C-alpha positions as CSV (number, residue, x, y, z in Angstrom):
1,M,5.7,-15.7,9.2
2,E,3.4,-12.8,8.5
3,K,2.5,-10.7,11.5
4,E,-1.0,-10.8,12.6
5,S,-2.7,-7.5,13.2
6,N,-5.5,-6.9,15.6
7,S,-8.8,-7.4,13.7
8,K,-10.1,-4.2,15.3
9,N,-7.1,-2.3,13.9
10,R,-7.6,0.3,11.3
11,W,-5.8,0.3,8.0
12,V,-4.0,3.6,7.3
13,L,-2.6,5.1,4.1
14,V,1.2,4.8,3.9
15,F,1.8,5.5,0.2
16,T,0.2,6.8,-3.0
17,G,1.7,6.4,-6.5
18,T,1.4,4.6,-9.8
19,M,0.5,0.9,-10.0
20,T,4.2,0.0,-10.7
21,Q,5.4,2.1,-7.7
22,A,2.6,0.6,-5.5
23,Q,3.6,-2.9,-6.4
24,I,7.3,-2.2,-5.5
25,V,6.2,-0.8,-2.2
26,E,3.9,-3.7,-1.6
27,G,6.8,-6.2,-2.3
28,L,9.1,-4.3,0.1
29,L,6.5,-4.2,2.9
30,K,5.4,-7.8,2.5
31,S,9.0,-9.0,2.5
32,N,9.2,-7.3,5.9
33,D,6.1,-9.2,7.1
34,I,3.8,-6.1,6.9
35,P,0.3,-6.9,5.5
36,V,-0.7,-4.6,2.7
37,K,-4.0,-3.6,1.0
38,L,-4.0,-1.8,-2.4
39,E,-6.9,0.5,-3.4
40,Y,-7.4,1.8,-6.9
41,E,-10.0,2.5,-9.5
42,A,-10.3,-0.6,-11.7
43,I,-10.7,1.5,-14.9
44,G,-7.4,3.2,-14.2
45,K,-5.6,-0.2,-14.1
46,V,-7.4,-1.6,-17.2
47,Y,-6.6,1.4,-19.4
48,G,-3.5,2.7,-17.7
49,L,-5.1,6.1,-17.1
50,T,-3.4,8.6,-14.9
51,V,-5.9,11.5,-15.4
52,D,-7.6,13.0,-12.3
53,G,-6.1,10.4,-10.0
54,L,-7.5,7.4,-11.9
55,G,-4.1,5.8,-12.2
56,R,-3.2,6.4,-8.6
57,V,-2.9,3.5,-6.2
58,R,-3.2,3.9,-2.5
59,V,-1.2,1.5,-0.2
60,Y,-2.6,0.8,3.2
61,V,-1.0,-1.0,6.2
62,P,-2.4,-1.8,9.7
63,E,-2.3,1.2,11.9
64,D,0.0,-0.5,14.5
65,L,2.6,-1.2,11.8
66,Y,2.5,2.3,10.2
67,D,5.7,3.6,11.8
68,I,7.7,0.6,10.8
69,A,6.3,0.7,7.2
70,K,7.0,4.5,6.9
71,T,10.6,4.0,8.2
72,L,11.2,1.2,5.6
73,L,9.8,3.5,2.8
74,E,12.0,6.4,3.9
75,D,15.2,4.3,3.8
């Protein structure tokens, strides 16, 4: 069952990388019941651009789960 986070909780950045890397991170975090939000420029995804950060994807988790998420990513 997915953990519920406080609706007043902020989402914090836990990872930045390519779309493929972000999807792997997303899968790892979700498989450990950590909600995830991905943020990216749509044009970067459409054209596969990696110039000036267009291809970068930012992965966010609820602030109260940040330490757990960071530990999972470091392992």
